[in-house]
N, C-alpha and C positions, 0 to 999 in steps of 0.2 A: 504494500500500500504506500502510495506516495505521501510523504510528510508535508503537511501544510504549516508554513511559518512565515514570518516577515522576510526571512532570508530567501526562501523558495519563491516568494512573491516577487522580490527584487530581481532574482536571477531570471525568472521567466518573463519579466518585463523587457528584458533585452531582446527577446525574439518575439515580441508582441503577443505573448501568452499563447503561442501556438504549440508549445511542447508539453502541455499538461496531458497526463494519461486519463482515460475515462474513470469516473468515480466508482463504477461497478461494471462488471463484464456481462456479456451475453453468452450463455453456454448452450450446447445441444441438450435437448431434453432426454434424460435417461428413462429407462423403463422401470427402474426400482431405486428407492431411497430408503434410508432408515426412518426418516421423519418427513412428512409433508405438512407444511403450514399453508392454509388457504387464506389468502388476503394479505396484500402488501401495504397495509395501513400501519398505523403506529404500533398496535398491539401485535400484529403478525410479525413485523420486522423486529420488534424488541424481543419477542419470543425466540426467533431464529438467531438473533445476535447473542443472547445470553445462553442459548443452548450450546453455541460454539465457544463462547468466551469462558463461561463458568463451568461447563460440564464436558467440554471436548467433543461434543457431537456435531460433526461438520458435514456429514452426508445428509444434508437437509435441502429440500426444494421449497421455495416460497412461490406459490402460484397466484397470480393476480389477473383478474378478468380484463382490467383496463390498463392504466399506467400506474407506475409505482407512486404511492402517496396521493392518489387522485380521489380517494373516498372521503370518509368523515374526518380523517386527519387533516385534510385541506379545507374542511367546512365547519369551522368552530371559532371560538373567540379566545383561544390560546391562554386561558387562565389556569394557573397552577396554584393549588392551595391545599390546606389540610384541616380546615375548620369544620369538622364533622362532629356528630353527637355520640355515636355508639362506640363502646370499648373495642369492638371488632374493627371498626372503620378507621379510627384515629391513628393507630400505629401504622396501618398500611399506607395511608396518605402522607404521614410524616416521612416514611421511608421513600415514597415516590418523590416528594419535594426535595429530599436530600439527594436522590439520584439525579434529578433534573439539574440541581446546582452544580454537580460535577460532570455533567454529560459532555460539555464542550471539551474538557480535558481528556475524558475517557475515549471520545471518538476522534479527537484531533480534527474537529469540525465545529465551526462557530454556529451554535444554535441561537445566538443573540439573546441569551437569558438575561432578564432584568428583574431584580427583586424590587417590586413596586409597593407592596403593602395593599391589602384590601380593607376598605372601610364600608361597613354596613350602615346604611342610613335607616334609622328606626323611627316609625311613625305611629305605632300602636303599642299599648301595654302588653297584649298577648305575645307580640313578637319580641319585645324586650325581655319578657320573662323566659321565652324559649331560648333566646340567644344567651341570656345569663346562665341558663341551665347548660347550654353547650359549652360556655366558658369554663364552668366548674368541671365538666367532664374532660375537657382538653387539658386543664391544669394537672390532672392526674398523670397524663402522659407527656408532660413537658412541652406541649404545643402552646403557641402564643396567641392569646385572645384577651382583650380587655375593653372595658367600657370607657367612653369619653363623653364629655358634655356637648351640648348643642353648640356652644361657643367655640370649643376646640374643633368640632366637626366642620363648622363653616370656615374656620381659619385654615384648615387643611385642604378644603375644597372651595376656593373662592368663587368658582362658577355656580355654586349651589345658592341661588338667590330666592328660590321658591320655598314652599312649605313653612311659611311664617305662622304666627299665632292665629291668624284669621283663616287659614287654609282649611279645606275639608279634612285633610290629614296633616296636622302640624308636626314638624320634626321635634322629637323629644330626646334625641341623643344618638349615639352611634357605638359601634363595636369595631375595634381595630385588630386585624390579623396581619402581623408584620412579616410572616413567612411567605406570604403570597407573592407571586411573580408572573411574568409573561415571557414568552420567547417566540421564535419564528417557527410556525408549524411545519412548513415544507423542509426547513433545515433539519428538524428533528427526524423526519422521514428519510431525507437524503443521507444524513450522518449515520443513522442506524443501518441503512442499506449498504453504505460504503464500508462500515465496520464489519457487517456480516459477510459481505463478499470477500473482504481481505482475509477472513478466517476460514473460507472455503465453502460457505453457503452459496447455493445457486439461486438466482432470482429470475423468474420467468414471467414477463409481462405478456398481455394479450393471450392469456391461457386460462379461460374460464373453466371452472369445475361445474359440471352439469349434474353429477350424481356421485354419491358415496357408494363404495362397494363393500359388501360383506362376504366373508368366506363361509364355508359349510359349518364351521364351528360357531358362527354368529359374530365373530370378531371382525373388525374392520380390516380390509386387505388392500385398500387403495382408493383411487378416485377415477372417475370417467371425465375426459376432456375431449374437445374437438380434435386435439392432436394425438389422441389415443389414450388408452388406459395406463395409469401409472400406479405401481404397487408400492405399498409401505405398510409396516407393522403398526405405525402410529401416525395418526392424522389429527391435526389441530385446526379447529374452525375459528377464525378470527375475522368475521365478516359482518360487523355491526349493522343491524337492520335486516340482514338476509340470513341470519342464523337458522331460523326455522325452515326456510326454503331448502336448505341443504340437509338438515337433520331429518326432515320428514321423508327424504328419499330412502332412508333405511328404517322407516317406521317409528322414529323417535320423536315423541312429543315433549316440548319444553314449555315451562311456564313463562312465556315471553309474549309481549305485545309491542308491535312496531308503531312508533309515533314520529311525527315531524317536529323538528326543532329548528327555528329560523334565526337568522342574524343578518345584519347589514352594516355598512360602513359609510361614513360621510366623506366629503371632499377633505383634503388635507388643510389644516389650519395651524396657526401658531400654537405653541404649547399652552394648554389651558388646565389640564388635569394630569398630575404625576402619580396618581394612585389608581387602583381598580375600585370603581364605585359600584356597590350592590344595593339595590333598593327592594327588599323582599316584600314590603307592604304594597308598593306600587307595581311590582312585577317587571323590572328591567334591571340591567346591569351594563356597564360599559367601561372601557379604558381607552386611552389615546395611544396610538401606535407610534413607533419611531418616525414614521413618515408624516405624522400629524393627523391621521384619520381617526375619527371616533368609531371604535369597534363596539357595536351595540347588539345586545341579545335580549330576548324576552322569555316569557313562559312558553312551554311547549303546547302544541295543539293536541289536546287529549284524545282526539279521535284516531282510530286505526288508520294508518296511512303509510304508503311507501313513496310518497312524493318527495322530490328534492328541490322544490322551489318554495316560495314564501306565500302564505295565505294572506289576502288583503286585510282581513279583520284582525289577524294577529299583529300585522305590521301597524295598523292604525291604533290598536290598543296600546302597543308598546310606545309608539311615538307620543300619544296623548299623555301617557303616564310620565314619560321623560320630560315633556315640556312643562308639566305641572311643577316640577322641581328645578328644571333648568330652562326657563323661558327664553333665554338668549339663543338657545340652540335652534330656535325656529328659523333662523337665518341660514342654517347649514343646508347644503345641497346633498342629496343622496348620490353616492358614487356607484354602489352595487349592492345586491342582496342575494341571499342563498339560503338553502335549507338542507339539513341532514336528516336521515332517518335512524332512529335509535330503537333497539329492542329492549324493553323495560320489564323487569320482574315485578311481581305484586308488592314487594317490600322495598323497591327502589335501590336494592343492593345487587352487586354483580353475581354471576355464576362463573367460577373458574374451577373446572373439575373434569375428571374422567366420567363419561356417561355410562349408561347401562350397556352400551355397545363397547365391548372391550377394545382398547386401543384408540377410541375416539374421544378427543378432548375438545372442550368448548371454552371460549372466553367471551362472555356475552352479558347483557343486562346492565351495561355501564351507562349511568345517567351522567353524561358529561365525562366520557372516558379519556379525554385528552390528558387530564391531570394525572391519570393513573398509568400512562403508557410504560414508563420504565419499570415500576414495581409490578405492574400486571404482567409484563413480559418475563421478568425475573422469576416470579412465583409460578407461572405456567411452565416455564422451562424446567424449574425444579421438579414439578410434578411429572412431566414427561420423562425426565432423566432418571428419577428415583422411584417412580411408581407410588409416591405418597405425597400428600399436599404439603406445601410450604407452611410453616407455622403462621405466617401473616395471612394466608389465604384459607386456612382450614375452616373458619366459620362460614365461608361463602360456598360451601359444597351444595350441589344440587339436592342432596338428601334432606336439606333443611325443610323443603316444601312438603315432604311426606309426613312430617310430624308437626307442621306449622311452627317450626322453630325459626321464625322470621328474624331478620336483622333489619328492623324498621328504621330506615335512615331518613330523617327529615332535614339532614344537613346539605340539601341540594340547593344550588343558587336559584332564587326567585320561585322556589316550589311553594305552591299555595294549596 
């Protein structure tokens, strides 16, 4: 793998940057691998990378129906945080945030990580009570979360001019999560792909999986693609939004429902906000990118949907809520909008486990799975390599739904 540094940048500048080697290679598709990972998004690439890096399993094929990093990893609002409620969730996301902070050095690829801090703008007593409860739970695990006054809140977010005493929902304070940050989503995908390729993993784009294959003993034995059948003793499904479409090809039913989650960005403007702003009572959140764009998200459309565009009523509700607290933003022009589809479990917590089909693993049910990419990949790789769940992921077994042993997680952004 070619090393990236200021010295290599200066050296390649002499020949107009024409001597760089490709970040990852294209290989002939083999008939058999030790492990197949379906989906070259964040979780799929992280799983392949950690399989090779931590466990020495390099005979791995990552199959992607489109282009690398073109799914939900490119359709999100890039927030990284660990302000969750449950004892099962907090350590996992604390680990994920820590992995994100070191990802640039680990991959020798600039993911443009920026530790921003998230501030929750609180407008109702029930929300303040719920977030105080979350603070006390996070304190047990050493995660950062604390209450601030309305005066300090407005000092930290000068653009917040709405929500005064006469507003329908006046601001009554805030909560600060200093560990939160943002980075560049496509850089995360490219860096993981480059790192996995350097360790021997094969990446195959434009290779859709149409069906999972089972052997006579009931275990998974590979996948079916338009390029032919590919055999493997272990197959991992990491295709957020389309998990059930694949698992049902082997008769496996999972407790998942696919929903649409939308976001949009404004035109670039001068720096206005240097933190991530979350308004759970109003139902929106945003941050300002390095280019100056306001990256804005809202509540999900709760209806079953596989669409990847934005619904007009969701857009209007989000904008209306945002302008109630940030009226000056009415002058911003919309640059682009998009939607992603998420498969959500009944308790809003993920499933990372081996299924009832031996050798078939799934990572699914992520409500905002971008923040979980490195830890999600690490824990799934551990399970594939060792045949047992990682301690951080053990509570998120699919078996919890058989006994209603839910991990009810209300610590999701703008969840209402």
